[in-house]
mmCIF file of the N, C-alpha and C atoms, coordinates in Angstrom:
data_MODEL
# 
_entry.id   MODEL 
# 
loop_
_atom_site.group_PDB 
_atom_site.id 
_atom_site.type_symbol 
_atom_site.label_atom_id 
_atom_site.label_alt_id 
_atom_site.label_comp_id 
_atom_site.label_asym_id 
_atom_site.label_entity_id 
_atom_site.label_seq_id 
_atom_site.pdbx_PDB_ins_code 
_atom_site.Cartn_x 
_atom_site.Cartn_y 
_atom_site.Cartn_z 
_atom_site.occupancy 
_atom_site.B_iso_or_equiv 
_atom_site.pdbx_formal_charge 
_atom_site.auth_seq_id 
_atom_site.auth_comp_id 
_atom_site.auth_asym_id 
_atom_site.auth_atom_id 
_atom_site.pdbx_PDB_model_num 
ATOM 1   N N  . MET A 1 1  ? 97.667  142.919 53.491 1.00 0.00 ? 1  MET A N  1 
ATOM 2   C CA . MET A 1 1  ? 96.346  142.543 54.613 1.00 0.00 ? 1  MET A CA 1 
ATOM 3   C C  . MET A 1 1  ? 94.929  142.885 53.451 1.00 0.00 ? 1  MET A C  1 
ATOM 4   N N  . ALA A 1 2  ? 94.671  143.692 52.362 1.00 0.00 ? 2  ALA A N  1 
ATOM 5   C CA . ALA A 1 2  ? 93.326  143.905 51.482 1.00 0.00 ? 2  ALA A CA 1 
ATOM 6   C C  . ALA A 1 2  ? 93.203  142.459 50.397 1.00 0.00 ? 2  ALA A C  1 
ATOM 7   N N  . VAL A 1 3  ? 94.631  142.043 50.590 1.00 0.00 ? 3  VAL A N  1 
ATOM 8   C CA . VAL A 1 3  ? 94.308  140.907 49.909 1.00 0.00 ? 3  VAL A CA 1 
ATOM 9   C C  . VAL A 1 3  ? 93.911  139.230 50.649 1.00 0.00 ? 3  VAL A C  1 
ATOM 10  N N  . ALA A 1 4  ? 94.566  139.212 51.770 1.00 0.00 ? 4  ALA A N  1 
ATOM 11  C CA . ALA A 1 4  ? 94.471  138.525 52.019 1.00 0.00 ? 4  ALA A CA 1 
ATOM 12  C C  . ALA A 1 4  ? 92.420  138.129 53.427 1.00 0.00 ? 4  ALA A C  1 
ATOM 13  N N  . ALA A 1 5  ? 91.981  139.769 53.335 1.00 0.00 ? 5  ALA A N  1 
ATOM 14  C CA . ALA A 1 5  ? 90.716  140.152 53.463 1.00 0.00 ? 5  ALA A CA 1 
ATOM 15  C C  . ALA A 1 5  ? 90.013  139.430 52.651 1.00 0.00 ? 5  ALA A C  1 
ATOM 16  N N  . ARG A 1 6  ? 90.293  139.441 51.483 1.00 0.00 ? 6  ARG A N  1 
ATOM 17  C CA . ARG A 1 6  ? 89.075  139.406 50.208 1.00 0.00 ? 6  ARG A CA 1 
ATOM 18  C C  . ARG A 1 6  ? 89.281  137.696 49.897 1.00 0.00 ? 6  ARG A C  1 
ATOM 19  N N  . ALA A 1 7  ? 90.495  137.141 50.309 1.00 0.00 ? 7  ALA A N  1 
ATOM 20  C CA . ALA A 1 7  ? 90.597  135.930 50.134 1.00 0.00 ? 7  ALA A CA 1 
ATOM 21  C C  . ALA A 1 7  ? 89.367  135.318 50.914 1.00 0.00 ? 7  ALA A C  1 
ATOM 22  N N  . TRP A 1 8  ? 89.776  135.518 52.396 1.00 0.00 ? 8  TRP A N  1 
ATOM 23  C CA . TRP A 1 8  ? 88.838  135.353 53.398 1.00 0.00 ? 8  TRP A CA 1 
ATOM 24  C C  . TRP A 1 8  ? 86.967  135.197 53.095 1.00 0.00 ? 8  TRP A C  1 
ATOM 25  N N  . HIS A 1 9  ? 86.723  136.462 52.442 1.00 0.00 ? 9  HIS A N  1 
ATOM 26  C CA . HIS A 1 9  ? 85.470  137.465 51.890 1.00 0.00 ? 9  HIS A CA 1 
ATOM 27  C C  . HIS A 1 9  ? 84.848  135.770 51.015 1.00 0.00 ? 9  HIS A C  1 
ATOM 28  N N  . LEU A 1 10 ? 86.231  135.500 49.851 1.00 0.00 ? 10 LEU A N  1 
ATOM 29  C CA . LEU A 1 10 ? 86.138  134.657 48.980 1.00 0.00 ? 10 LEU A CA 1 
ATOM 30  C C  . LEU A 1 10 ? 85.414  133.300 49.470 1.00 0.00 ? 10 LEU A C  1 
ATOM 31  N N  . ARG A 1 11 ? 86.370  132.658 50.954 1.00 0.00 ? 11 ARG A N  1 
ATOM 32  C CA . ARG A 1 11 ? 86.177  131.364 51.752 1.00 0.00 ? 11 ARG A CA 1 
ATOM 33  C C  . ARG A 1 11 ? 84.847  131.490 51.960 1.00 0.00 ? 11 ARG A C  1 
ATOM 34  N N  . GLU A 1 12 ? 84.135  132.482 52.749 1.00 0.00 ? 12 GLU A N  1 
ATOM 35  C CA . GLU A 1 12 ? 82.910  132.509 53.522 1.00 0.00 ? 12 GLU A CA 1 
ATOM 36  C C  . GLU A 1 12 ? 82.170  132.584 52.466 1.00 0.00 ? 12 GLU A C  1 
ATOM 37  N N  . ALA A 1 13 ? 81.938  133.196 51.191 1.00 0.00 ? 13 ALA A N  1 
ATOM 38  C CA . ALA A 1 13 ? 80.756  132.866 50.115 1.00 0.00 ? 13 ALA A CA 1 
ATOM 39  C C  . ALA A 1 13 ? 81.150  131.547 49.707 1.00 0.00 ? 13 ALA A C  1 
ATOM 40  N N  . ALA A 1 14 ? 82.375  130.748 49.468 1.00 0.00 ? 14 ALA A N  1 
ATOM 41  C CA . ALA A 1 14 ? 82.165  129.480 49.310 1.00 0.00 ? 14 ALA A CA 1 
ATOM 42  C C  . ALA A 1 14 ? 81.514  129.144 50.549 1.00 0.00 ? 14 ALA A C  1 
ATOM 43  N N  . ARG A 1 15 ? 81.645  129.039 51.444 1.00 0.00 ? 15 ARG A N  1 
ATOM 44  C CA . ARG A 1 15 ? 81.082  127.955 52.532 1.00 0.00 ? 15 ARG A CA 1 
ATOM 45  C C  . ARG A 1 15 ? 79.532  128.365 52.305 1.00 0.00 ? 15 ARG A C  1 
ATOM 46  N N  . ALA A 1 16 ? 79.199  129.322 52.555 1.00 0.00 ? 16 ALA A N  1 
ATOM 47  C CA . ALA A 1 16 ? 77.447  129.662 51.879 1.00 0.00 ? 16 ALA A CA 1 
ATOM 48  C C  . ALA A 1 16 ? 76.924  129.096 50.831 1.00 0.00 ? 16 ALA A C  1 
ATOM 49  N N  . ALA A 1 17 ? 77.395  129.211 49.867 1.00 0.00 ? 17 ALA A N  1 
ATOM 50  C CA . ALA A 1 17 ? 77.743  128.154 48.643 1.00 0.00 ? 17 ALA A CA 1 
ATOM 51  C C  . ALA A 1 17 ? 77.047  127.207 48.806 1.00 0.00 ? 17 ALA A C  1 
ATOM 52  N N  . LEU A 1 18 ? 78.349  126.246 49.447 1.00 0.00 ? 18 LEU A N  1 
ATOM 53  C CA . LEU A 1 18 ? 78.081  124.515 50.058 1.00 0.00 ? 18 LEU A CA 1 
ATOM 54  C C  . LEU A 1 18 ? 77.154  124.761 50.603 1.00 0.00 ? 18 LEU A C  1 
ATOM 55  N N  . GLU A 1 19 ? 76.617  125.383 51.632 1.00 0.00 ? 19 GLU A N  1 
ATOM 56  C CA . GLU A 1 19 ? 74.951  125.329 52.032 1.00 0.00 ? 19 GLU A CA 1 
ATOM 57  C C  . GLU A 1 19 ? 74.134  124.945 51.647 1.00 0.00 ? 19 GLU A C  1 
ATOM 58  N N  . ALA A 1 20 ? 74.228  125.962 50.733 1.00 0.00 ? 20 ALA A N  1 
ATOM 59  C CA . ALA A 1 20 ? 72.433  126.262 49.811 1.00 0.00 ? 20 ALA A CA 1 
ATOM 60  C C  . ALA A 1 20 ? 72.515  125.472 48.733 1.00 0.00 ? 20 ALA A C  1 
ATOM 61  N N  . GLY A 1 21 ? 73.650  124.630 48.896 1.00 0.00 ? 21 GLY A N  1 
ATOM 62  C CA . GLY A 1 21 ? 73.734  123.598 47.459 1.00 0.00 ? 21 GLY A CA 1 
ATOM 63  C C  . GLY A 1 21 ? 74.368  123.911 46.201 1.00 0.00 ? 21 GLY A C  1 
ATOM 64  N N  . ARG A 1 22 ? 74.994  125.108 46.407 1.00 0.00 ? 22 ARG A N  1 
ATOM 65  C CA . ARG A 1 22 ? 75.562  125.264 44.839 1.00 0.00 ? 22 ARG A CA 1 
ATOM 66  C C  . ARG A 1 22 ? 77.086  125.308 44.963 1.00 0.00 ? 22 ARG A C  1 
ATOM 67  N N  . GLU A 1 23 ? 77.220  123.650 44.901 1.00 0.00 ? 23 GLU A N  1 
ATOM 68  C CA . GLU A 1 23 ? 78.455  123.558 44.672 1.00 0.00 ? 23 GLU A CA 1 
ATOM 69  C C  . GLU A 1 23 ? 79.635  123.466 43.486 1.00 0.00 ? 23 GLU A C  1 
ATOM 70  N N  . PRO A 1 24 ? 79.619  123.816 42.325 1.00 0.00 ? 24 PRO A N  1 
ATOM 71  C CA . PRO A 1 24 ? 79.809  124.592 41.539 1.00 0.00 ? 24 PRO A CA 1 
ATOM 72  C C  . PRO A 1 24 ? 80.346  126.159 41.727 1.00 0.00 ? 24 PRO A C  1 
ATOM 73  N N  . GLU A 1 25 ? 79.434  126.592 42.166 1.00 0.00 ? 25 GLU A N  1 
ATOM 74  C CA . GLU A 1 25 ? 80.240  127.859 42.679 1.00 0.00 ? 25 GLU A CA 1 
ATOM 75  C C  . GLU A 1 25 ? 80.789  128.097 43.622 1.00 0.00 ? 25 GLU A C  1 
ATOM 76  N N  . ALA A 1 26 ? 80.424  127.330 44.466 1.00 0.00 ? 26 ALA A N  1 
ATOM 77  C CA . ALA A 1 26 ? 81.870  126.843 45.741 1.00 0.00 ? 26 ALA A CA 1 
ATOM 78  C C  . ALA A 1 26 ? 83.184  126.559 45.384 1.00 0.00 ? 26 ALA A C  1 
ATOM 79  N N  . CYS A 1 27 ? 83.192  125.900 44.600 1.00 0.00 ? 27 CYS A N  1 
ATOM 80  C CA . CYS A 1 27 ? 84.333  125.359 43.775 1.00 0.00 ? 27 CYS A CA 1 
ATOM 81  C C  . CYS A 1 27 ? 85.321  126.639 43.478 1.00 0.00 ? 27 CYS A C  1 
ATOM 82  N N  . ASP A 1 28 ? 84.317  127.190 42.763 1.00 0.00 ? 28 ASP A N  1 
ATOM 83  C CA . ASP A 1 28 ? 84.996  128.697 41.429 1.00 0.00 ? 28 ASP A CA 1 
ATOM 84  C C  . ASP A 1 28 ? 85.277  129.452 43.239 1.00 0.00 ? 28 ASP A C  1 
ATOM 85  N N  . LEU A 1 29 ? 84.936  130.016 43.718 1.00 0.00 ? 29 LEU A N  1 
ATOM 86  C CA . LEU A 1 29 ? 84.824  130.874 44.894 1.00 0.00 ? 29 LEU A CA 1 
ATOM 87  C C  . LEU A 1 29 ? 86.056  130.314 46.135 1.00 0.00 ? 29 LEU A C  1 
ATOM 88  N N  . ALA A 1 30 ? 86.065  128.776 46.389 1.00 0.00 ? 30 ALA A N  1 
ATOM 89  C CA . ALA A 1 30 ? 87.203  128.517 46.837 1.00 0.00 ? 30 ALA A CA 1 
ATOM 90  C C  . ALA A 1 30 ? 88.379  128.445 46.133 1.00 0.00 ? 30 ALA A C  1 
ATOM 91  N N  . GLY A 1 31 ? 88.157  128.272 44.586 1.00 0.00 ? 31 GLY A N  1 
ATOM 92  C CA . GLY A 1 31 ? 89.370  127.961 44.230 1.00 0.00 ? 31 GLY A CA 1 
ATOM 93  C C  . GLY A 1 31 ? 90.245  129.885 43.635 1.00 0.00 ? 31 GLY A C  1 
ATOM 94  N N  . ALA A 1 32 ? 89.197  130.511 43.863 1.00 0.00 ? 32 ALA A N  1 
ATOM 95  C CA . ALA A 1 32 ? 89.595  131.902 43.688 1.00 0.00 ? 32 ALA A CA 1 
ATOM 96  C C  . ALA A 1 32 ? 90.431  132.413 44.899 1.00 0.00 ? 32 ALA A C  1 
ATOM 97  N N  . ALA A 1 33 ? 89.587  132.075 46.212 1.00 0.00 ? 33 ALA A N  1 
ATOM 98  C CA . ALA A 1 33 ? 90.455  132.124 47.720 1.00 0.00 ? 33 ALA A CA 1 
ATOM 99  C C  . ALA A 1 33 ? 91.483  131.468 47.245 1.00 0.00 ? 33 ALA A C  1 
ATOM 100 N N  . LEU A 1 34 ? 91.913  130.399 47.067 1.00 0.00 ? 34 LEU A N  1 
ATOM 101 C CA . LEU A 1 34 ? 93.425  129.944 47.002 1.00 0.00 ? 34 LEU A CA 1 
ATOM 102 C C  . LEU A 1 34 ? 94.328  130.790 45.949 1.00 0.00 ? 34 LEU A C  1 
ATOM 103 N N  . ARG A 1 35 ? 93.814  131.021 45.087 1.00 0.00 ? 35 ARG A N  1 
ATOM 104 C CA . ARG A 1 35 ? 94.763  131.856 43.651 1.00 0.00 ? 35 ARG A CA 1 
ATOM 105 C C  . ARG A 1 35 ? 95.271  133.393 44.516 1.00 0.00 ? 35 ARG A C  1 
ATOM 106 N N  . LEU A 1 36 ? 94.390  133.852 45.779 1.00 0.00 ? 36 LEU A N  1 
ATOM 107 C CA . LEU A 1 36 ? 94.555  134.950 46.333 1.00 0.00 ? 36 LEU A CA 1 
ATOM 108 C C  . LEU A 1 36 ? 95.617  134.903 47.873 1.00 0.00 ? 36 LEU A C  1 
ATOM 109 N N  . HIS A 1 37 ? 95.302  133.928 48.077 1.00 0.00 ? 37 HIS A N  1 
ATOM 110 C CA . HIS A 1 37 ? 95.838  133.760 49.375 1.00 0.00 ? 37 HIS A CA 1 
ATOM 111 C C  . HIS A 1 37 ? 95.973  132.125 49.902 1.00 0.00 ? 37 HIS A C  1 
ATOM 112 N N  . ALA A 1 38 ? 96.384  131.279 49.856 1.00 0.00 ? 38 ALA A N  1 
ATOM 113 C CA . ALA A 1 38 ? 96.226  130.203 50.135 1.00 0.00 ? 38 ALA A CA 1 
ATOM 114 C C  . ALA A 1 38 ? 96.590  129.455 51.569 1.00 0.00 ? 38 ALA A C  1 
ATOM 115 N N  . THR A 1 39 ? 95.667  129.159 52.444 1.00 0.00 ? 39 THR A N  1 
ATOM 116 C CA . THR A 1 39 ? 95.596  128.448 53.346 1.00 0.00 ? 39 THR A CA 1 
ATOM 117 C C  . THR A 1 39 ? 95.149  127.097 53.851 1.00 0.00 ? 39 THR A C  1 
ATOM 118 N N  . PRO A 1 40 ? 95.912  125.882 54.552 1.00 0.00 ? 40 PRO A N  1 
ATOM 119 C CA . PRO A 1 40 ? 95.808  125.398 54.753 1.00 0.00 ? 40 PRO A CA 1 
ATOM 120 C C  . PRO A 1 40 ? 94.085  124.785 55.115 1.00 0.00 ? 40 PRO A C  1 
ATOM 121 N N  . ARG A 1 41 ? 93.247  125.706 55.638 1.00 0.00 ? 41 ARG A N  1 
ATOM 122 C CA . ARG A 1 41 ? 91.905  125.819 55.922 1.00 0.00 ? 41 ARG A CA 1 
ATOM 123 C C  . ARG A 1 41 ? 91.486  125.480 54.424 1.00 0.00 ? 41 ARG A C  1 
ATOM 124 N N  . GLY A 1 42 ? 91.892  126.910 53.717 1.00 0.00 ? 42 GLY A N  1 
ATOM 125 C CA . GLY A 1 42 ? 91.214  127.096 52.151 1.00 0.00 ? 42 GLY A CA 1 
ATOM 126 C C  . GLY A 1 42 ? 91.606  125.966 51.461 1.00 0.00 ? 42 GLY A C  1 
ATOM 127 N N  . ARG A 1 43 ? 92.434  125.242 51.222 1.00 0.00 ? 43 ARG A N  1 
ATOM 128 C CA . ARG A 1 43 ? 93.084  124.483 50.709 1.00 0.00 ? 43 ARG A CA 1 
ATOM 129 C C  . ARG A 1 43 ? 91.765  123.020 51.048 1.00 0.00 ? 43 ARG A C  1 
ATOM 130 N N  . ARG A 1 44 ? 91.925  122.985 51.757 1.00 0.00 ? 44 ARG A N  1 
ATOM 131 C CA . ARG A 1 44 ? 90.659  121.756 52.578 1.00 0.00 ? 44 ARG A CA 1 
ATOM 132 C C  . ARG A 1 44 ? 89.157  122.123 51.991 1.00 0.00 ? 44 ARG A C  1 
ATOM 133 N N  . LEU A 1 45 ? 88.901  123.629 52.247 1.00 0.00 ? 45 LEU A N  1 
ATOM 134 C CA . LEU A 1 45 ? 87.524  123.983 51.823 1.00 0.00 ? 45 LEU A CA 1 
ATOM 135 C C  . LEU A 1 45 ? 87.381  123.575 50.348 1.00 0.00 ? 45 LEU A C  1 
ATOM 136 N N  . HIS A 1 46 ? 88.339  124.066 49.706 1.00 0.00 ? 46 HIS A N  1 
ATOM 137 C CA . HIS A 1 46 ? 88.729  123.649 48.076 1.00 0.00 ? 46 HIS A CA 1 
ATOM 138 C C  . HIS A 1 46 ? 88.083  122.211 48.028 1.00 0.00 ? 46 HIS A C  1 
ATOM 139 N N  . VAL A 1 47 ? 89.455  121.803 48.714 1.00 0.00 ? 47 VAL A N  1 
ATOM 140 C CA . VAL A 1 47 ? 88.995  119.856 48.190 1.00 0.00 ? 47 VAL A CA 1 
ATOM 141 C C  . VAL A 1 47 ? 87.403  119.150 48.566 1.00 0.00 ? 47 VAL A C  1 
ATOM 142 N N  . LEU A 1 48 ? 86.607  119.885 49.912 1.00 0.00 ? 48 LEU A N  1 
ATOM 143 C CA . LEU A 1 48 ? 85.513  119.813 50.337 1.00 0.00 ? 48 LEU A CA 1 
ATOM 144 C C  . LEU A 1 48 ? 84.608  120.010 49.203 1.00 0.00 ? 48 LEU A C  1 
ATOM 145 N N  . ALA A 1 49 ? 84.644  120.874 48.483 1.00 0.00 ? 49 ALA A N  1 
ATOM 146 C CA . ALA A 1 49 ? 83.883  121.838 47.277 1.00 0.00 ? 49 ALA A CA 1 
ATOM 147 C C  . ALA A 1 49 ? 83.962  121.266 46.400 1.00 0.00 ? 49 ALA A C  1 
ATOM 148 N N  . LEU A 1 50 ? 84.968  120.905 45.802 1.00 0.00 ? 50 LEU A N  1 
ATOM 149 C CA . LEU A 1 50 ? 85.046  119.642 44.842 1.00 0.00 ? 50 LEU A CA 1 
ATOM 150 C C  . LEU A 1 50 ? 84.329  118.408 44.631 1.00 0.00 ? 50 LEU A C  1 
ATOM 151 N N  . LEU A 1 51 ? 84.526  117.731 45.739 1.00 0.00 ? 51 LEU A N  1 
ATOM 152 C CA . LEU A 1 51 ? 83.757  116.571 46.235 1.00 0.00 ? 51 LEU A CA 1 
ATOM 153 C C  . LEU A 1 51 ? 82.437  116.910 45.953 1.00 0.00 ? 51 LEU A C  1 
ATOM 154 N N  . ALA A 1 52 ? 81.920  118.025 46.823 1.00 0.00 ? 52 ALA A N  1 
ATOM 155 C CA . ALA A 1 52 ? 80.672  117.948 46.873 1.00 0.00 ? 52 ALA A CA 1 
ATOM 156 C C  . ALA A 1 52 ? 80.317  118.200 44.953 1.00 0.00 ? 52 ALA A C  1 
ATOM 157 N N  . ALA A 1 53 ? 80.764  118.626 44.750 1.00 0.00 ? 53 ALA A N  1 
ATOM 158 C CA . ALA A 1 53 ? 80.158  118.946 42.822 1.00 0.00 ? 53 ALA A CA 1 
ATOM 159 C C  . ALA A 1 53 ? 80.489  117.614 42.169 1.00 0.00 ? 53 ALA A C  1 
ATOM 160 N N  . GLY A 1 54 ? 81.608  116.820 42.751 1.00 0.00 ? 54 GLY A N  1 
ATOM 161 C CA . GLY A 1 54 ? 81.115  115.506 42.129 1.00 0.00 ? 54 GLY A CA 1 
ATOM 162 C C  . GLY A 1 54 ? 82.752  115.393 41.220 1.00 0.00 ? 54 GLY A C  1 
ATOM 163 N N  . ARG A 1 55 ? 83.492  116.475 41.323 1.00 0.00 ? 55 ARG A N  1 
ATOM 164 C CA . ARG A 1 55 ? 84.859  116.135 40.643 1.00 0.00 ? 55 ARG A CA 1 
ATOM 165 C C  . ARG A 1 55 ? 85.948  115.550 41.898 1.00 0.00 ? 55 ARG A C  1 
ATOM 166 N N  . THR A 1 56 ? 85.863  114.554 41.387 1.00 0.00 ? 56 THR A N  1 
ATOM 167 C CA . THR A 1 56 ? 86.920  113.528 42.640 1.00 0.00 ? 56 THR A CA 1 
ATOM 168 C C  . THR A 1 56 ? 87.929  113.698 42.028 1.00 0.00 ? 56 THR A C  1 
ATOM 169 N N  . ARG A 1 57 ? 88.415  113.620 40.972 1.00 0.00 ? 57 ARG A N  1 
ATOM 170 C CA . ARG A 1 57 ? 89.857  113.305 40.469 1.00 0.00 ? 57 ARG A CA 1 
ATOM 171 C C  . ARG A 1 57 ? 90.300  114.810 40.853 1.00 0.00 ? 57 ARG A C  1 
ATOM 172 N N  . GLU A 1 58 ? 89.796  115.714 40.600 1.00 0.00 ? 58 GLU A N  1 
ATOM 173 C CA . GLU A 1 58 ? 90.556  116.918 40.923 1.00 0.00 ? 58 GLU A CA 1 
ATOM 174 C C  . GLU A 1 58 ? 90.270  117.345 42.407 1.00 0.00 ? 58 GLU A C  1 
ATOM 175 N N  . ALA A 1 59 ? 89.630  116.323 42.911 1.00 0.00 ? 59 ALA A N  1 
ATOM 176 C CA . ALA A 1 59 ? 89.570  117.019 44.613 1.00 0.00 ? 59 ALA A CA 1 
ATOM 177 C C  . ALA A 1 59 ? 90.933  115.975 45.114 1.00 0.00 ? 59 ALA A C  1 
ATOM 178 N N  . ALA A 1 60 ? 91.084  114.865 44.574 1.00 0.00 ? 60 ALA A N  1 
ATOM 179 C CA . ALA A 1 60 ? 92.342  114.148 44.767 1.00 0.00 ? 60 ALA A CA 1 
ATOM 180 C C  . ALA A 1 60 ? 93.243  114.835 44.740 1.00 0.00 ? 60 ALA A C  1 
ATOM 181 N N  . ARG A 1 61 ? 93.390  115.264 43.186 1.00 0.00 ? 61 ARG A N  1 
ATOM 182 C CA . ARG A 1 61 ? 94.595  115.829 43.105 1.00 0.00 ? 61 ARG A CA 1 
ATOM 183 C C  . ARG A 1 61 ? 95.054  117.227 43.864 1.00 0.00 ? 61 ARG A C  1 
ATOM 184 N N  . ALA A 1 62 ? 93.696  117.972 44.338 1.00 0.00 ? 62 ALA A N  1 
ATOM 185 C CA . ALA A 1 62 ? 94.329  118.827 45.192 1.00 0.00 ? 62 ALA A CA 1 
ATOM 186 C C  . ALA A 1 62 ? 94.091  118.637 46.840 1.00 0.00 ? 62 ALA A C  1 
ATOM 187 N N  . LEU A 1 63 ? 94.147  117.013 46.902 1.00 0.00 ? 63 LEU A N  1 
ATOM 188 C CA . LEU A 1 63 ? 94.510  117.071 48.579 1.00 0.00 ? 63 LEU A CA 1 
ATOM 189 C C  . LEU A 1 63 ? 95.637  116.278 48.360 1.00 0.00 ? 63 LEU A C  1 
ATOM 190 N N  . SER A 1 64 ? 96.113  115.835 47.405 1.00 0.00 ? 64 SER A N  1 
ATOM 191 C CA . SER A 1 64 ? 97.351  115.355 47.225 1.00 0.00 ? 64 SER A CA 1 
ATOM 192 C C  . SER A 1 64 ? 98.613  116.779 47.169 1.00 0.00 ? 64 SER A C  1 
ATOM 193 N N  . ALA A 1 65 ? 98.142  117.538 46.843 1.00 0.00 ? 65 ALA A N  1 
ATOM 194 C CA . ALA A 1 65 ? 98.944  118.576 46.797 1.00 0.00 ? 65 ALA A CA 1 
ATOM 195 C C  . ALA A 1 65 ? 98.704  119.319 47.692 1.00 0.00 ? 65 ALA A C  1 
ATOM 196 N N  . ALA A 1 66 ? 97.748  119.716 48.996 1.00 0.00 ? 66 ALA A N  1 
ATOM 197 C CA . ALA A 1 66 ? 97.580  120.095 49.902 1.00 0.00 ? 66 ALA A CA 1 
ATOM 198 C C  . ALA A 1 66 ? 98.144  119.404 51.104 1.00 0.00 ? 66 ALA A C  1 
ATOM 199 N N  . GLU A 1 67 ? 98.366  117.960 51.176 1.00 0.00 ? 67 GLU A N  1 
ATOM 200 C CA . GLU A 1 67 ? 99.159  117.176 51.695 1.00 0.00 ? 67 GLU A CA 1 
ATOM 201 C C  . GLU A 1 67 ? 100.881 117.187 51.629 1.00 0.00 ? 67 GLU A C  1 
ATOM 202 N N  . SER A 1 68 ? 101.345 117.594 50.508 1.00 0.00 ? 68 SER A N  1 
ATOM 203 C CA . SER A 1 68 ? 102.780 117.697 50.314 1.00 0.00 ? 68 SER A CA 1 
ATOM 204 C C  . SER A 1 68 ? 103.039 118.930 50.565 1.00 0.00 ? 68 SER A C  1 
ATOM 205 N N  . LEU A 1 69 ? 102.140 119.883 51.464 1.00 0.00 ? 69 LEU A N  1 
ATOM 206 C CA . LEU A 1 69 ? 102.447 121.547 51.551 1.00 0.00 ? 69 LEU A CA 1 
ATOM 207 C C  . LEU A 1 69 ? 102.637 120.748 53.193 1.00 0.00 ? 69 LEU A C  1 
ATOM 208 N N  . THR A 1 70 ? 102.077 120.152 53.817 1.00 0.00 ? 70 THR A N  1 
ATOM 209 C CA . THR A 1 70 ? 101.845 119.517 55.117 1.00 0.00 ? 70 THR A CA 1 
ATOM 210 C C  . THR A 1 70 ? 103.173 119.359 56.059 1.00 0.00 ? 70 THR A C  1 
ATOM 211 N N  . PRO A 1 71 ? 104.169 119.863 56.898 1.00 0.00 ? 71 PRO A N  1 
ATOM 212 C CA . PRO A 1 71 ? 105.034 119.098 57.326 1.00 0.00 ? 71 PRO A CA 1 
ATOM 213 C C  . PRO A 1 71 ? 104.675 117.960 57.840 1.00 0.00 ? 71 PRO A C  1 
ATOM 214 N N  . ARG A 1 72 ? 105.355 117.068 57.669 1.00 0.00 ? 72 ARG A N  1 
ATOM 215 C CA . ARG A 1 72 ? 104.904 115.782 58.666 1.00 0.00 ? 72 ARG A CA 1 
ATOM 216 C C  . ARG A 1 72 ? 104.775 115.779 60.275 1.00 0.00 ? 72 ARG A C  1 
ATOM 217 N N  . ALA A 1 73 ? 105.513 116.396 60.808 1.00 0.00 ? 73 ALA A N  1 
ATOM 218 C CA . ALA A 1 73 ? 105.896 116.630 61.887 1.00 0.00 ? 73 ALA A CA 1 
ATOM 219 C C  . ALA A 1 73 ? 104.188 117.423 62.938 1.00 0.00 ? 73 ALA A C  1 
ATOM 220 N N  . ALA A 1 74 ? 103.674 118.237 61.442 1.00 0.00 ? 74 ALA A N  1 
ATOM 221 C CA . ALA A 1 74 ? 102.549 119.163 62.484 1.00 0.00 ? 74 ALA A CA 1 
ATOM 222 C C  . ALA A 1 74 ? 101.518 117.786 62.042 1.00 0.00 ? 74 ALA A C  1 
ATOM 223 N N  . GLU A 1 75 ? 101.729 116.967 61.502 1.00 0.00 ? 75 GLU A N  1 
ATOM 224 C CA . GLU A 1 75 ? 100.671 115.877 61.448 1.00 0.00 ? 75 GLU A CA 1 
ATOM 225 C C  . GLU A 1 75 ? 100.287 115.167 62.732 1.00 0.00 ? 75 GLU A C  1 
ATOM 226 N N  . ASP A 1 76 ? 102.019 114.979 63.012 1.00 0.00 ? 76 ASP A N  1 
ATOM 227 C CA . ASP A 1 76 ? 101.952 114.102 63.896 1.00 0.00 ? 76 ASP A CA 1 
ATOM 228 C C  . ASP A 1 76 ? 101.562 114.637 65.421 1.00 0.00 ? 76 ASP A C  1 
ATOM 229 N N  . GLU A 1 77 ? 101.435 115.608 65.285 1.00 0.00 ? 77 GLU A N  1 
ATOM 230 C CA . GLU A 1 77 ? 101.290 116.360 66.862 1.00 0.00 ? 77 GLU A CA 1 
ATOM 231 C C  . GLU A 1 77 ? 99.635  116.296 66.919 1.00 0.00 ? 77 GLU A C  1 
ATOM 232 N N  . ASP A 1 78 ? 99.033  116.386 65.647 1.00 0.00 ? 78 ASP A N  1 
ATOM 233 C CA . ASP A 1 78 ? 97.395  116.240 66.174 1.00 0.00 ? 78 ASP A CA 1 
ATOM 234 C C  . ASP A 1 78 ? 96.961  115.224 65.861 1.00 0.00 ? 78 ASP A C  1 
ATOM 235 N N  . ALA A 1 79 ? 97.973  113.957 66.433 1.00 0.00 ? 79 ALA A N  1 
ATOM 236 C CA . ALA A 1 79 ? 97.261  112.738 66.030 1.00 0.00 ? 79 ALA A CA 1 
ATOM 237 C C  . ALA A 1 79 ? 97.074  112.237 67.589 1.00 0.00 ? 79 ALA A C  1 
ATOM 238 N N  . PRO A 1 80 ? 95.854  111.276 67.659 1.00 0.00 ? 80 PRO A N  1 
ATOM 239 C CA . PRO A 1 80 ? 95.133  110.980 68.768 1.00 0.00 ? 80 PRO A CA 1 
ATOM 240 C C  . PRO A 1 80 ? 96.671  109.953 69.689 1.00 0.00 ? 80 PRO A C  1 
ATOM 241 N N  . GLY A 1 81 ? 96.746  110.250 70.956 1.00 0.00 ? 81 GLY A N  1 
ATOM 242 C CA . GLY A 1 81 ? 97.229  109.542 71.499 1.00 0.00 ? 81 GLY A CA 1 
ATOM 243 C C  . GLY A 1 81 ? 98.819  109.804 71.553 1.00 0.00 ? 81 GLY A C  1 
ATOM 244 N N  . VAL A 1 82 ? 99.138  111.383 71.175 1.00 0.00 ? 82 VAL A N  1 
ATOM 245 C CA . VAL A 1 82 ? 100.627 111.571 71.012 1.00 0.00 ? 82 VAL A CA 1 
ATOM 246 C C  . VAL A 1 82 ? 100.891 112.812 71.849 1.00 0.00 ? 82 VAL A C  1 
# 
């Protein structure tokens, strides 16, 4: 439980860093959170931070890895009109 809480605090700090325009710091914080406790939203935050920092290749790799972890059926449930 303590590890998940620490990861949540790191994600919150990453969000704050993004809002403040500190993209490299946001990347570091989001990456640290993922290493502690990976979540789908945490992966998306990491991709967003990488894109904001101009690290598009890393973002593309991270996005590809995140998509491979998402079950296809779950994505279909969220599709409009389904």
